[in-house]
C-alpha positions as CSV (number, residue, x, y, z in Angstrom):
1,M,55.7,119.2,15.6
2,L,52.4,118.0,17.3
3,T,51.5,121.7,18.1
4,A,52.1,122.7,14.4
5,Q,49.5,120.1,13.5
6,G,47.0,121.7,15.9
7,T,47.5,119.2,18.8
8,V,46.9,120.7,22.3
9,L,49.5,119.9,24.9
10,D,49.4,120.1,28.6
11,R,52.6,120.9,30.3
12,L,53.6,119.9,33.8
13,P,57.2,121.2,34.6
14,F,58.9,120.2,37.6
15,E,62.2,120.9,39.4
16,G,64.8,118.6,37.6
17,D,62.6,118.0,34.6
18,V,65.7,118.9,32.2
19,D,67.7,116.2,33.9
20,Y,65.1,113.7,33.8
21,I,64.5,114.1,30.1
22,S,68.3,114.0,29.4
23,N,69.1,111.1,31.8
24,P,66.2,109.7,33.7
25,T,68.6,107.4,35.8
26,L,70.1,110.6,37.4
27,S,67.0,111.9,38.4
28,I,63.9,111.4,40.9
29,V,60.5,112.7,39.8
30,P,59.1,114.7,42.7
31,I,55.9,113.3,44.3
32,S,54.3,116.6,43.3
33,A,54.6,115.7,39.7
34,I,53.4,112.3,40.0
35,N,50.5,113.7,41.8
36,G,49.8,116.3,39.0
37,I,50.1,113.4,36.5
38,M,47.6,111.3,38.4
39,A,45.3,114.3,38.5
40,W,45.6,114.9,34.9
41,M,45.0,111.1,34.3
42,G,41.8,111.2,36.5
43,E,40.4,114.3,34.7
44,H,41.0,112.9,31.0
45,F,40.5,109.0,31.7
46,P,38.0,108.5,34.6
47,V,37.9,105.3,36.2
48,S,34.9,102.8,36.8
49,P,34.4,101.6,40.2
50,R,37.3,99.4,41.5
51,S,36.6,95.8,40.6
52,A,37.0,93.0,43.1
53,D,40.2,91.7,41.2
54,A,42.0,95.1,40.9
55,P,45.2,95.1,43.0
56,S,45.1,97.2,46.2
57,P,47.7,99.7,46.9
58,S,49.5,97.3,49.2
59,Q,50.2,95.2,46.3
60,L,52.4,97.9,44.5
61,P,55.9,96.8,43.5
62,A,58.3,97.3,46.2
63,S,60.1,100.1,44.2
64,L,56.7,102.3,44.3
65,Q,56.4,101.7,48.1
66,E,59.7,103.5,48.8
67,E,59.5,106.4,51.1
68,H,60.1,109.0,48.3
69,Y,56.9,108.0,46.5
70,K,54.6,108.3,49.6
């Protein structure tokens, strides 16, 4: 529907993406997909220098510090 209106979409398929879309509780997004999303975000939404009050990576929620996210 969006492409029919002229919207340009970027796609980042990954192994298991169909399972993730149909039931995200049964899928783990590969770190390569997360890295791809982060690279896309950096290209499209550049950030300003880190401010003093920004959280450090060590302050991430425990769920994001699990081994499969490293």
